[in-house]
C-alpha distance (Angstrom), angle and dihedral (degrees) to the residues before:
residue distance angle dihedral
R1 . . .
A2 3.77 . .
G3 3.79 92.3 .
R4 3.79 93.1 -111.8
F5 3.77 94.2 134.0
E6 3.80 96.4 149.0
E7 3.80 90.1 56.8
A8 3.79 91.5 46.4
L9 3.80 95.9 50.2
E10 3.81 101.3 81.0
P11 3.82 96.7 44.1
A12 3.81 90.1 45.8
K13 3.81 91.4 50.4
R14 3.80 91.6 49.8
Y15 3.79 92.0 48.2
A16 3.81 93.2 47.8
Q17 3.81 90.2 49.9
A18 3.81 91.5 49.1
T19 3.80 92.5 48.5
E20 3.79 102.1 39.8
N21 3.81 94.1 168.2
D22 3.81 97.5 46.7
W23 3.80 105.0 106.1
V24 3.81 91.9 -169.0
A25 3.82 91.2 59.1
H26 3.79 90.5 52.5
Q27 3.81 92.3 44.4
N28 3.80 90.1 53.2
L29 3.78 90.8 48.6
A30 3.80 90.1 50.4
V31 3.81 90.0 53.8
I32 3.80 91.2 51.2
Y33 3.79 91.5 49.6
H34 3.80 89.1 47.4
E35 3.79 92.2 53.7
L36 3.82 90.4 47.3
R37 3.83 90.1 51.0
M38 3.81 93.0 -118.6
A39 3.80 97.3 142.1
E40 3.80 98.4 172.0
M41 3.81 93.0 52.0
R42 3.82 90.4 42.7
D43 3.78 90.3 54.6
A44 3.81 92.1 48.7
S45 3.81 91.1 51.1
Q46 3.79 91.0 47.1
D47 3.80 90.4 50.9
R48 3.81 91.0 51.4
A49 3.80 92.5 47.8
L50 3.78 90.4 50.9
A51 3.81 92.4 45.6
V52 3.80 93.2 57.3
S53 3.80 98.8 37.0
T54 3.78 124.5 87.8
G55 3.78 141.2 -164.8
E56 3.78 117.5 -18.4
N57 3.79 91.7 2.3
R58 3.78 90.5 59.2
E59 3.79 93.3 49.0
A60 3.81 91.4 49.7
L61 3.80 90.9 47.5
L62 3.78 92.5 51.6
A63 3.79 90.7 53.2
F64 3.80 92.2 45.5
F65 3.80 93.5 50.0
E66 3.80 91.2 47.5
R67 3.81 88.9 55.0
L68 3.82 90.5 50.1
R69 3.79 92.1 52.1
A70 3.81 91.9 46.4
E71 3.79 89.9 50.0
Q72 3.78 91.7 52.6
V73 3.81 92.9 47.4
A74 3.81 90.2 50.6
S75 3.81 93.5 51.9
């Protein structure tokens, strides 16, 4: 929230690795990578989040990730 994405990266990576099947952890990591302009890592985190999410969560994630990509293209 405070825009300290560089500081958040390592703890978020560790948490996502420790909780491989937690789609929220991978979504959060994707947002951090997005803010740091690390598109390849963002895409990998998005793919993992989508792979472990189901049902309504997956639909919401797809829409969220589409908005992120559109935002980056627009900027």
